[in-house]
N, C-alpha and C positions, 0 to 999 in steps of 0.2 A: 504494500500500500504506500502510495506517494503522499507525503505531507506537503500541503500548499499554504503559502501566505499570500494574501491578496491585499496589496496596498492601493487603496482607492476602491473599495468593494461596493460603494453605493452609487458609483457612476455607471455609465452604460457598459464599459468594458468589464468592470468588476461584476456587475449584475449578470452579464452574459457568461462570464467565466463560471459563476456559481450555478447557473442553469446547466452547464455542461457537467459540472461536478455532481450535481444532484441526480443526473442520469446514470452516474457510475459510482455509487456509494461504496462499492467493494474495491474500487481502485484508488480513491482519493479521500484524504482527511484534511479538512481546513483547520490549520493550527493557529492562524493569526489573521485578523481583519483590521482595516483602518478606513477612516473617512475624514473629510474636512469638517463637516458640521451636521450631517444628517443622522443625528443620534437615534431617532426612532427606527429608521431602516437598519442601521448598524445593529441595534438590539435585536430586531427580528432575525437578521442574518445569523447573529451569534447564537440565538436560541435554536434556530433551525439546524445549524451545522455543529452545534455543541462546541463552539469556539470559546476558549477561555483566556485568550490574549488579544486585547483590543487596543487601538489607539484612535484618538479623536483630536484633531487640531484645535477646535474651538473649545477652550476651557469652560466657557459658560454652559456648555451642553453636557458636561459630565454627569450631573445629577439626573438629567433626562435619560441618559444612556443607562445609568445604574437602575433607575426606576423601571425601565423596560426589560431588564434582564430577568429571566426565569430563575427562581430559587433552585430549580433542579440542576442548573449548571454547576453549582458548587462555587468554589473560589475562582473569581475572575480577576485578572490583572488588567487594569485600565491605565494606559499611558496617555498623557495629554500635552497639548501645546506643540510647537514646532519641533521640539526635540523628541516628542513621543514617537513620531514616525521613524526617526533615525534609530532610536533605542529598540523599537519593535523589530526593525531589520537586523539589528545586531543580535538580539536574544532569541529570535524565532528559530525553532529547530526544523524548519521547512527544508525539503529537498528542492522545491521549486518556489520562486517568488514571482508573482505576477505584478508588474509595475503598471498600475492603471491610474497613476497620479500624473496630472498634467504639469507641464512647464518645468522650471528649475527646481521645484519642490522635490522632484524624484532623484535629483543628482546625488545628494549625500547618501540616502538609503541605498541607492544603486551601487555606489562605490563600496559600501560596507559589505 
């Protein structure tokens, strides 16, 4: 089973990547997800794919993200702010990282 981290999971590329993964649950496990500010969708994705490592750029949305997470997930690590994406890229145990983040925001995590 391949472990996958999706940086930018709430955008069109991230959403379509998760659709493919959902069709092959025996082949892929989502180990990390991140977004800029769409906390509601990120929480839904984390609940669906049982992902416990998350990053959100907009610090004001962390409470919304926490409130949307299912208690059945157990302990979830949430990273925030601009450094959250970089840290997620460093600590994720993924075999594959999908960079679905636009612009220069993806450069530092990509190098890591």
